[in-house]
Structures are given as structure tokens and as C-alpha cells.
PALODO-641263 format. One record per atom (N, C-alpha, C): chain; atom name; x, y, z. Coordinates in steps of 0.02 Angstrom, whole numbers, plus 50000, padded with zeros to 5 digits. Atoms other than C-alpha are relative to their C-alpha. Last residue first. Layout:
N
("A"; "CA"; (X; Y; Z))
...
END
This chain:
91
("A"; "N"; (49927; 49988; 49999))
("A"; "CA"; (50633; 50730; 50118))
("A"; "C"; (50027; 49982; 50068))
("A"; "N"; (49978; 49964; 49940))
("A"; "CA"; (50460; 50657; 50093))
("A"; "C"; (50076; 50005; 50000))
("A"; "N"; (49977; 49933; 50019))
("A"; "CA"; (50416; 50610; 49913))
("A"; "C"; (50026; 50040; 50059))
("A"; "N"; (49940; 50008; 50042))
("A"; "CA"; (50405; 50423; 49951))
("A"; "C"; (50029; 50067; 49980))
("A"; "N"; (49942; 50006; 49955))
("A"; "CA"; (50284; 50467; 50091))
("A"; "C"; (50064; 49994; 49960))
("A"; "N"; (49976; 50068; 49990))
("A"; "CA"; (50159; 50524; 49960))
("A"; "C"; (50061; 50000; 50045))
("A"; "N"; (49964; 50030; 50056))
("A"; "CA"; (50073; 50690; 49973))
("A"; "C"; (50019; 49929; 50017))
("A"; "N"; (49998; 50073; 49997))
("A"; "CA"; (49957; 50793; 50081))
("A"; "C"; (50035; 49974; 49938))
("A"; "N"; (50031; 50037; 50054))
("A"; "CA"; (50001; 50977; 50083))
("A"; "C"; (50007; 49925; 50012))
("A"; "N"; (50006; 50072; 49988))
("A"; "CA"; (50047; 51106; 50213))
("A"; "C"; (49961; 49967; 49943))
("A"; "N"; (49965; 50038; 50051))
("A"; "CA"; (50095; 51277; 50143))
("A"; "C"; (49992; 49925; 50007))
("A"; "N"; (50021; 49982; 50068))
("A"; "CA"; (49968; 51382; 50238))
("A"; "C"; (50030; 49956; 49946))
("A"; "N"; (49946; 49966; 50036))
("A"; "CA"; (49995; 51292; 50404))
("A"; "C"; (49979; 50013; 49927))
("A"; "N"; (49964; 50041; 50049))
("A"; "CA"; (49827; 51247; 50482))
("A"; "C"; (50056; 50040; 49967))
("A"; "N"; (49934; 50018; 49973))
("A"; "CA"; (49776; 51343; 50639))
("A"; "C"; (50042; 49959; 49950))
("A"; "N"; (49960; 49939; 49993))
("A"; "CA"; (49629; 51435; 50559))
("A"; "C"; (50071; 49985; 50025))
("A"; "N"; (49970; 49983; 50065))
("A"; "CA"; (49559; 51267; 50502))
("A"; "C"; (50044; 50062; 50004))
("A"; "N"; (50033; 49946; 50037))
("A"; "CA"; (49529; 51218; 50683))
("A"; "C"; (50037; 50020; 49937))
("A"; "N"; (50067; 49981; 49979))
("A"; "CA"; (49604; 51053; 50740))
("A"; "C"; (49971; 50053; 49953))
("A"; "N"; (50004; 49930; 49980))
("A"; "CA"; (49791; 51052; 50705))
("A"; "C"; (49931; 50022; 50026))
("A"; "N"; (49941; 49973; 49968))
("A"; "CA"; (49838; 50869; 50691))
("A"; "C"; (49988; 50068; 50032))
("A"; "N"; (49978; 50047; 49948))
("A"; "CA"; (49678; 50776; 50652))
("A"; "C"; (50060; 50027; 50039))
("A"; "N"; (50044; 49992; 49943))
("A"; "CA"; (49612; 50929; 50559))
("A"; "C"; (50020; 49954; 50058))
("A"; "N"; (49982; 49938; 49966))
("A"; "CA"; (49764; 50926; 50445))
("A"; "C"; (49956; 50012; 50062))
("A"; "N"; (49933; 50007; 49971))
("A"; "CA"; (49738; 50744; 50401))
("A"; "C"; (50019; 50062; 50039))
("A"; "N"; (50005; 50044; 49941))
("A"; "CA"; (49551; 50764; 50377))
("A"; "C"; (50067; 49992; 50034))
("A"; "N"; (50033; 49963; 49947))
("A"; "CA"; (49576; 50914; 50261))
("A"; "C"; (49996; 49958; 50064))
("A"; "N"; (49951; 49950; 49978))
("A"; "CA"; (49701; 50816; 50157))
("A"; "C"; (49970; 50041; 50057))
("A"; "N"; (49951; 50035; 49959))
("A"; "CA"; (49578; 50671; 50152))
("A"; "C"; (50054; 50049; 50025))
("A"; "N"; (50030; 50009; 49934))
("A"; "CA"; (49440; 50787; 50090))
("A"; "C"; (50048; 49965; 50047))
("A"; "N"; (50008; 49934; 49969))
("A"; "CA"; (49548; 50843; 49945))
("A"; "C"; (49973; 49994; 50071))
("A"; "N"; (49933; 49976; 49982))
("A"; "CA"; (49599; 50664; 49906))
("A"; "C"; (49996; 50068; 50036))
("A"; "N"; (49977; 50040; 49943))
("A"; "CA"; (49419; 50603; 49912))
("A"; "C"; (50068; 50023; 50023))
("A"; "N"; (50035; 49972; 49942))
("A"; "CA"; (49369; 50746; 49797))
("A"; "C"; (50020; 49963; 50063))
("A"; "N"; (49966; 49937; 49984))
("A"; "CA"; (49502; 50688; 49673))
("A"; "C"; (49968; 50034; 50061))
("A"; "N"; (49935; 50016; 49970))
("A"; "CA"; (49433; 50510; 49680))
("A"; "C"; (50038; 50064; 50019))
("A"; "N"; (50012; 50030; 49934))
("A"; "CA"; (49254; 50565; 49651))
("A"; "C"; (50066; 49986; 50036))
("A"; "N"; (50019; 49947; 49953))
("A"; "CA"; (49307; 50681; 49509))
("A"; "C"; (49989; 49973; 50071))
("A"; "N"; (50057; 50026; 49963))
("A"; "CA"; (49399; 50543; 49414))
("A"; "C"; (49983; 50051; 50055))
("A"; "N"; (49989; 50032; 49935))
("A"; "CA"; (49517; 50637; 49299))
("A"; "C"; (49934; 49978; 50030))
("A"; "N"; (50063; 50029; 49978))
("A"; "CA"; (49537; 50699; 49119))
("A"; "C"; (50013; 49961; 50065))
("A"; "N"; (50020; 50059; 50038))
("A"; "CA"; (49700; 50795; 49108))
("A"; "C"; (49931; 49978; 50025))
("A"; "N"; (50055; 49983; 50045))
("A"; "CA"; (49731; 50973; 49168))
("A"; "C"; (49982; 49943; 49952))
("A"; "N"; (49971; 49996; 50067))
("A"; "CA"; (49898; 50925; 49244))
("A"; "C"; (49948; 50015; 49946))
("A"; "N"; (49950; 49946; 49999))
("A"; "CA"; (49835; 50966; 49419))
("A"; "C"; (50034; 50008; 49932))
("A"; "N"; (50035; 49935; 49996))
("A"; "CA"; (49680; 50861; 49385))
("A"; "C"; (50050; 50057; 49997))
("A"; "N"; (50028; 49987; 50066))
("A"; "CA"; (49787; 50714; 49329))
("A"; "C"; (49964; 50068; 49999))
("A"; "N"; (49944; 49982; 50044))
("A"; "CA"; (49886; 50727; 49490))
("A"; "C"; (49976; 50014; 49929))
("A"; "N"; (49981; 49932; 49983))
("A"; "CA"; (49725; 50732; 49593))
("A"; "C"; (50060; 50023; 49957))
("A"; "N"; (50051; 49952; 50021))
("A"; "CA"; (49657; 50579; 49505))
("A"; "C"; (50021; 50071; 50013))
("A"; "N"; (49999; 49996; 50073))
("A"; "CA"; (49817; 50478; 49522))
("A"; "C"; (49950; 50052; 49975))
("A"; "N"; (49940; 49962; 50019))
("A"; "CA"; (49826; 50519; 49707))
("A"; "C"; (50004; 50009; 49924))
("A"; "N"; (50012; 49931; 49983))
("A"; "CA"; (49647; 50461; 49736))
("A"; "C"; (50059; 50044; 49979))
("A"; "N"; (50052; 49974; 50044))
("A"; "CA"; (49674; 50298; 49642))
("A"; "C"; (49988; 50075; 50014))
("A"; "N"; (49974; 49992; 50068))
("A"; "CA"; (49840; 50266; 49729))
("A"; "C"; (49949; 50029; 49952))
("A"; "N"; (49958; 49940; 50001))
("A"; "CA"; (49767; 50299; 49901))
("A"; "C"; (50026; 50012; 49930))
("A"; "N"; (49933; 50010; 49973))
("A"; "CA"; (49636; 50168; 49864))
("A"; "C"; (50037; 50067; 49999))
("A"; "N"; (49944; 49986; 50044))
("A"; "CA"; (49451; 50203; 49842))
("A"; "C"; (50066; 49981; 50034))
("A"; "N"; (49993; 50057; 50045))
("A"; "CA"; (49288; 50141; 49917))
("A"; "C"; (50057; 50008; 49950))
("A"; "N"; (50032; 49982; 50064))
("A"; "CA"; (49247; 50311; 49991))
("A"; "C"; (50006; 49944; 49949))
("A"; "N"; (50072; 49998; 49986))
("A"; "CA"; (49286; 50245; 50166))
("A"; "C"; (49960; 50019; 49938))
("A"; "N"; (50027; 50068; 50001))
("A"; "CA"; (49458; 50198; 50100))
("A"; "C"; (49925; 49999; 50011))
("A"; "N"; (49997; 50024; 50070))
("A"; "CA"; (49496; 50380; 50060))
("A"; "C"; (49970; 49930; 49995))
("A"; "N"; (50052; 49964; 50037))
("A"; "CA"; (49437; 50434; 50233))
("A"; "C"; (49998; 49976; 49928))
("A"; "N"; (50066; 50027; 49980))
("A"; "CA"; (49540; 50300; 50318))
("A"; "C"; (49944; 50033; 49962))
("A"; "N"; (50007; 50065; 50033))
("A"; "CA"; (49696; 50351; 50221))
("A"; "C"; (49932; 49968; 50016))
("A"; "N"; (50008; 49989; 50072))
("A"; "CA"; (49675; 50532; 50276))
("A"; "C"; (49988; 49934; 49963))
("A"; "N"; (50067; 49973; 50011))
("A"; "CA"; (49647; 50487; 50458))
("A"; "C"; (49986; 50010; 49926))
("A"; "N"; (50046; 50055; 49987))
("A"; "CA"; (49802; 50377; 50456))
("A"; "C"; (49928; 50023; 49990))
("A"; "N"; (50000; 50043; 50060))
("A"; "CA"; (49898; 50518; 50374))
("A"; "C"; (49955; 49940; 50008))
("A"; "N"; (50037; 49966; 50053))
("A"; "CA"; (49850; 50636; 50515))
("A"; "C"; (49994; 49958; 49937))
("A"; "N"; (50070; 49999; 49978))
("A"; "CA"; (49907; 50514; 50648))
("A"; "C"; (49957; 50033; 49946))
("A"; "N"; (50027; 50067; 50012))
("A"; "CA"; (50069; 50483; 50551))
("A"; "C"; (49926; 49997; 50020))
("A"; "N"; (50009; 50006; 50072))
("A"; "CA"; (50102; 50670; 50549))
("A"; "C"; (49969; 49933; 49983))
("A"; "N"; (50059; 49960; 50018))
("A"; "CA"; (50073; 50678; 50736))
("A"; "C"; (49985; 49996; 49925))
("A"; "N"; (50059; 50035; 49974))
("A"; "CA"; (50193; 50534; 50764))
("A"; "C"; (49936; 50038; 49983))
("A"; "N"; (50015; 50054; 50048))
("A"; "CA"; (50324; 50615; 50651))
("A"; "C"; (49937; 49962; 50022))
("A"; "N"; (49962; 50063; 49995))
("A"; "CA"; (50316; 50767; 50764))
("A"; "C"; (49979; 49950; 49946))
("A"; "N"; (50046; 50056; 50004))
("A"; "CA"; (50254; 50939; 50714))
("A"; "C"; (50040; 49935; 49998))
("A"; "N"; (50024; 50017; 49933))
("A"; "CA"; (50365; 51082; 50775))
("A"; "C"; (49950; 49942; 50001))
("A"; "N"; (49950; 50039; 49963))
("A"; "CA"; (50466; 51089; 50614))
("A"; "C"; (49975; 49978; 50069))
("A"; "N"; (49962; 49964; 49950))
("A"; "CA"; (50319; 51147; 50510))
("A"; "C"; (50044; 49954; 50041))
("A"; "N"; (50044; 49986; 49943))
("A"; "CA"; (50181; 51064; 50411))
("A"; "C"; (50035; 50039; 50055))
("A"; "N"; (50000; 49929; 49983))
("A"; "CA"; (50275; 51073; 50246))
("A"; "C"; (49951; 50019; 50056))
("A"; "N"; (49940; 49961; 50015))
("A"; "CA"; (50232; 50897; 50187))
("A"; "C"; (49989; 50073; 50022))
("A"; "N"; (50016; 49929; 50002))
("A"; "CA"; (50103; 50780; 50260))
("A"; "C"; (50065; 50039; 49993))
("A"; "N"; (49960; 49957; 49956))
("A"; "CA"; (50141; 50600; 50215))
("A"; "C"; (49974; 50071; 49993))
("A"; "N"; (50010; 49928; 50005))
("A"; "CA"; (50044; 50456; 50138))
("A"; "C"; (50048; 50036; 50047))
("A"; "N"; (50005; 49963; 49937))
("A"; "CA"; (50097; 50276; 50114))
("A"; "C"; (49995; 50075; 49986))
("A"; "N"; (49964; 49937; 50003))
("A"; "CA"; (50061; 50174; 49958))
("A"; "C"; (49988; 50039; 50065))
("A"; "N"; (50042; 49941; 50000))
("A"; "CA"; (50000; 50000; 50000))
("A"; "C"; (50044; 50062; 50000))
END
């Protein structure tokens, strides 16, 4: 299974907190009957202005929100540059 990661959340966020957020994101995607790979593929196609699965892209967007909410709570506390991505892309 492809692993998720939250990028650019700030240096004060622990790996454990990031993992908690990613678990919430993966659970949301799975609850929509999709895999992480399907949702990621859809959102990447959307960003490249290609034809994409709207349901899968929406799941990705909602998963990103779920991950950030699990860590930071209120939307006003979310880092502006934070983004859900693949763990393989983590530095």
C-alpha cells in the first residue's frame, strides 16, 4: 500500500502527529471505496489538466483536510503551505 505523508507542516510537528493525520486521511479515502493510489492519480491528473475521476480527486481533497484537522484542529491553525502527498516524496 502506498503511504501518505504531510509535507511542509512545520518543524514543531512530530512524526507521530504526521502519522496520525495520514492515518485519518487514508481511512477517509478507504471509506469512499478508493485506494490511496486511485485518489493520488486523480489529483495529479487534475493538476495536469487531464481527464480525471472527480470522486477520487474529491476524496483526496477531503483526506488532506482530515489529516490537517487531526493534527491542528481548527482550520485557522493549519499551516498555509501544508500539503498531503506520498511518503516516498518526503525529504
